[in-house]
N, C-alpha and C positions, 0 to 999 in steps of 0.2 A: 574527245578531250579527256574523258575518264581513263582511257587506256594509257595515255601519256602520263597522267598523274600516277597511276599504279606502277608503271614501268620505271618512272624516274626514281633515281636513288640519290645517295649522298646526304651529307649532313646539312643542317640549316645554314651553316657558314658557307658551304659549297654553293648552295642555291643563291645566297645573297651575293657571293662573288660573281657568279654568272649574270645575275640581275644587274649589278653595278657596271659590269663590263659592256653591256649592250645599251645602257641608258644614253650614252653620248650619241649613238647612231640613231636611236629613236628621236632624240632631240633634234639632231641635224636634219633628218628627212622630213619631219613634221614642220619644223621651222621653215625649211625650204619650200614646202608645199604651200604654206600660207603666204610666204614671201612672193611666190609666183602669182597668187591671186591678186595681191595689191600691185605687183609689177604690171600685170595684164590690164587691170581696169584703169590704172593711172596713165599708162601709155596712151590709151584711147583718149583720155581727157586732155592730154598735152597736144594733140593734133586736131582738136575740134575746129580750130580756125581754118586749117587746110581742108578738112572735110566739108566745110561750108563754102570756102572760096574756090577750091580746085575740083572737088568732087561734085559740088552742086547740091548738097543737102541743106535744107533750110534750117534756121535756128529753131523753128517749131519742132521739126523731126528730131533734131539733136536733143532737145528738151524732153520729148516723148521717150526717147531711148533711155534717158536717165530715170524717168518716172517708172517705166516698165521694169528696168533693172532693179530699182529699189524695192518694187513690189514683189517680184519673183525671188529676189535675194532674201527678203524678210521671211516669206513663206517657205522658201527652200531651206533656211536654217532649221526651222521646226521639223521639216520632213527629213533632212539629212541626218540630224542627230538621232532620230529614231531608226533610220536605215543603218547607221553605224553601230547601234546597239543590237540590231536584229541580224544583220549579215556581217560579212567580213569587213572590218574597217579599212583594211588595206585596199580591198576591191573598190569600196566607195570613194576613197581618196584618189585612187588611180583614175576612176571614171570621171571624177571632177576635173582632174588635170587634163586628161585626154579630151574631154568635152569642151573645156575652156580653149584649148589649143585649136580644136576643130572650128569653134565659133569664130575665133579671130582669123583663122585661115579663110573661112567663108566670107567674112567681111572684106578681106583682101581680094577674093575672087570677084565680089561685087564691084570693087574699085577698078580692078584690072579690065573687066569687061563693061564698065561704065553702065551698070544696070539702071541707075536713076535717069540717065539721058536716053536710054533705049525705051524705057517706059517708066515715067515718074511714079505712078501709083504702085507698080510692081516693085520698083527699086526701093521705095520707102517701106512697103510691106515686108520685103525680104530682110532689110537691115533691122527693122524693129522686131521681126520674128526671131532672128538670130540672137538679138540682144535679150529677148524674152528667155530663151534657153540658156544664154550666157549667165544670167542671174542665178538660175538653179545650179548650174555646174560650179559657179564660184562659191556657193554657200557651203560646200562640203568641208573646206579646210578648217573652219573655226570649230564647230562642235565635234567633228570626228577626230580632228587632230588633237583637241583637248582630251578626248577620251583615251586616245593612244598614250598621250603623255601621262594621264592618270594611271593607266595600266602599269607603266614601267616605273614611274617614280612613286612607288607605293611603300617602300621600306621606311622604317621609323625615322632615319636620318633625313631622307628626302621629304617626308611629310612635315618634319620640323622646319625645313627650309622651303616649304612649298611656295610661299609668297615670293621669295627671292628668285627661285627657279622659274616660276611662271612669269615673274616680272621681266626677266631677261628674254624669255621665250616670246613674249608679246611684242618685243621690238621688231618682229618680222614685218609687221605692217609698215612701219616707218622706213625700214631698210628697203622694202619693196617700192615704196613711194619715191624715195630719194633716187634709187637706181633707175626707175622709170623716167624721172625728169632728166637725169644725166644721159640716159640712152637716147631719149628723144632729142635732146639738145645736140648730141653728137651726130645723129642722123641728119638733122636739119642743117647743122653747121658744115657738114662734110659734103653737102650737095646731093646726097642720095635722095631718091623719091621718098616722100613723107610716109608712104605706106610701109616702109621698112620698120617704122616704130610700132606697127601692129604685127608684122611678120616675125620679128625677133622674139617677142614674148610667146607667139604661137609655137615656134620651134622649141623654146626653152620649156614650155609647159609639157610638150610631148616627151622631151628628154627626162624631165623630172617625174613624169608619170611612169616611165619605165623603171626609174630608180626606186620609186615608191612601191612597185610590185615586189621588190626584194625585202621590204620591211615586214618584220614579224610584229603583229599588232598587240599580242598578249603574251606575257612570259610563260603562261601555261602551255602555249603552242610549242615552246622549246623545252618542255619538261621541267620548267622552273617552278617550284612550289613557293608561293608567297604566303604571308601570314593569313590572308583571307582564305586562300585555298586550304591551308592547313587546318583552319578552324572548321571549314566545311567538311573536310575529310574526317575530323574527329566527331562531328555530329553524325555523319553517315555511319561511322563505326559503331556509335552508340545505338543507332537505329537497327543496324544489322545484328548487334548483340542481343537486342530485345526481340528479334524475330521479324522486324519490319522489312519489307522489300525496299531495296535501295537502287535507284536508277539515276545516277548523277551524270548529266550531260552538261554541267555547268549552270551558272545562274541564268534564269530566263530574262529576256529583255523587259524592262519596265514599261507599263502603259502610260499614255499621256495623263490620264486621270490620276494614277498613283504617283506619278512624278510631281504633279501639282499639289498632291497631298503632303509631300515632304515639307516639313516646317520651313517657312520663309522663301520657298521657291517662287510662289506667285508674287509675293511682295517684292522680291529682288527683280523679277521680270519687269514689273511696272516701274520700280525705282530706277532701274537701268534705262528704261524708256525716257524718263525725265532727264537723266544725266546725259544720255545720248543726244537728246534734243538740244541741250545746252551746247554740246560739242558741235553738232551739225550747224547751229546758227552761227557760232563763232568761226567755224571752218569755211562755210559757204558765203557768209555775209561780211566778214571782216574786210576783205579787199574793197568791196563796194562802199562800206561805211568810211573807211580810211581815205578812199579816193576823193571824198568831199574836201579834205583839208591838205592832202598831199598829192604829188604827182603819181602816176601809175606805178613807176618803178619803186619809189619810196613806200607806197602803200603795200605792195606785194612783199617787199623785204621786211617791213614791220610785221605784217600778218604772218610771215614765215616763222617768226620767233615763237608764235603760239604752237605751231606744229613741232618745232625743235624741242620745246618744253615738255611736250607730251611723251617723248621717248623715255626720259629718265623717270617720269612720273610713276609708271608701273613698277619700276625697280625700287623706287623709294617707298611706295606704299607697301609693296610685298615685303621688303626688308624690315620696315618698322613693325608691320603686323606680326611678322615672325618673332621679333624681339619681345613683343607683348603677348606671346603665347597663342598666336593665331586669332587675336581679337580684331578681325578685319573690318567688321561693321563699325566699330568704334573709331578706328583710324580713318575710314572713309568718311564718317560723320564729321570728324575734325577737319578734314580736307574740304568738305562741302561747306562747312561754316566759314572757313577762310575764303572760299570762292564767293560766298554771298557778300562778304565785306568788299571784295574787289568789284563785284557787279554793282554794288551800291555806289561805290566811287565813280564807276563808269556812268551810272544813271545821272550823276550830277555834273561831272567834269569831263566826260569823254571827248567832247568837241573842243575843249580848250587845252588839253594836255599836250605837251611838246613831244617830239619824236623819242627822245631819250626815256622819258617817263613811260611812254607807251611800250617801248621795247622791253623795259624791265617788267612792267605789269603783265604784258601778254605772255612773256616767258614763264612767269610764276603761275599765271592762270592756266597755261598749258600743262604744267605739272599738276595743278590742283584738279583739272578735269581729266587729264590722261591717266593719272594713277588709278582712281576708282573705276573708270571705264575699262581699263585693261585687266584689272584684278578681278572684277565681278564676273567676267566671262571666262576666267581661267581658274585661279586659285579658289575663289569663292564658290564657283560651280563645283569644283572638286571636293571642297568641304561639304557642300550640301549633299552631293552624291554619296558621301561617306557617313551620312546620318545613321544612327542605330536602326532606324526603321527599315533601311535597305542595306545594312552592313553585310558585306560578303558578296554584293552584287556589283560587278564592274560593268554591268549592262545598263546602267542608269546615267552615267556621266554624259554621254553624247546627247541623250534626250533632254537632260536638265540644261546643258549648255545651249542646245538648240532652242529650247523654249525661252530662255532668258534673252538670247541674242535676237531671235525672231520677234518675240513680243516687244522687245525694246525698240527694234527697228520700225515696227508698225506704229508704235506710239510716237516715236520721234518724227516719222514721216507725216503723220496727221498734224502734229504740233507745228511743223514747219509752215503749214498753210496759213497760220496766224501772223507770221512775221511781216509779210508784205503789207497787209491791211493795217496792222498796228503802226508800222513805221510811217505809212502814208497819212494816216488820220491823226496820230498823236505824237509823231516824232520818235527819234531813237531812244529817248529816255524811257518811253513806254516798253520798248523791246527789252531793255535791260531789266526793268521791273518785272516783266513777264518771265524772264529767265530766273530772277530771284524767286518768284513763285514756284516755278518748276523745280528748281534745286531744293527749295524748302519742302515741297511735296514729296520728292524722292527720298529726302533724308528722314522725313516723318514716317514713311513706309518702313524704314529700317529701324525705327525706334524700339520695337519689341526686342529685336536682336541686340541692339546696343545696350538696352537695359539688362538683358540676359548676360551679356559679356561683362558688364560692370558689376552686376550683383548676381553672381552664379548661385544656383541652388545646390546645396551640398548633395553629393551622390548618395543614393540609397542602395541597398542590396538589389532592389528591383531594377534600378537604372543601370547598375553595373552588369547585371545579367544580360541586358540588351546589347551591350557593346561586344 
């Protein structure tokens, strides 16, 4: 890396022009990579009925596949972020795509050769084992893709619009989910075997994996000198002038311990877990809850409005937080306060509301939940990784994003275990009160950051020197 830095010439304007020219491609490739992750896992969920009725897999095995996936996906986020900061992000992303495609292909092989009927134990063990690996491969897109985005969108103009840029970027998951549903509907409606819904994403993952190989993960690898690199070069020049030995191979990857020492990383990781739990409960349980008062078609259509609302949520939170000078914790806190109001209404009147009222409320709740969830794992993570304590190190963003995403997924998965017993023992009102408590707890964890944003401490010469 140091050779490329030394050899690269041109003015700051030239370097900025080259940086801006490549940003769209970095956005496109990383967006597509995360799109593929959601396209893959959603296609599987859309043919669960066929896997049970035609392939012979029991509901218990399908449930175990989901549990295994959530576990390995959560742990994989923490590991993948660190791998992306330590090794080539492009390689990690490509391996994730190739591995996901291979896992889906292996599931198809088990269906073609009817493993579960040949030997039920072997067939069940095989598909759960494949899905165990699938969770790890799927986990690369979030933290590593965010790190690549942070590497390229590092100029002052992009940082000022970081919330909006990442808000649009996080639409990848919803685009992937919607495309998967359309793809599966086309497969089933056209009379093709249902396993085509798994084969198609397998092939597209391989194709996007080859495209990802062409991605340059860091501007420095193209000889582009960013502001952080320029600052590091100036510090090295000062060391050389004073007679110190300089061996610059780029910033070292941050350790987990040091990442957790960055102010607010641990708090955001647990806060995100509470917010993600609220999202999981609404996403997984809404059709079941609404099915008590509506027919299945109406229940699913009403529940779909929640998912539709989540897509613009990240864009809105990102844009508004940019308008207020990057005060993302404050904007997130306002959104969470609004969500608490809606959950309180649900706890009292959810079973008596008509369809129109539910449609409006759930669309708004989707915005209130989706916005903070999307921004915390993208723009907020990029902000945290730019803290003065690690300034100049682009080797921390993947680790920080992975920690927030992984710890959040673990917290949410544990919290989901309480929903069934609460609903059975005390009714749905208790579930909504439980979510109010979770949302409040997550918001309180961000209270120090909100206070800091609302009442900033004037900069001193010492704090300015850190930046």
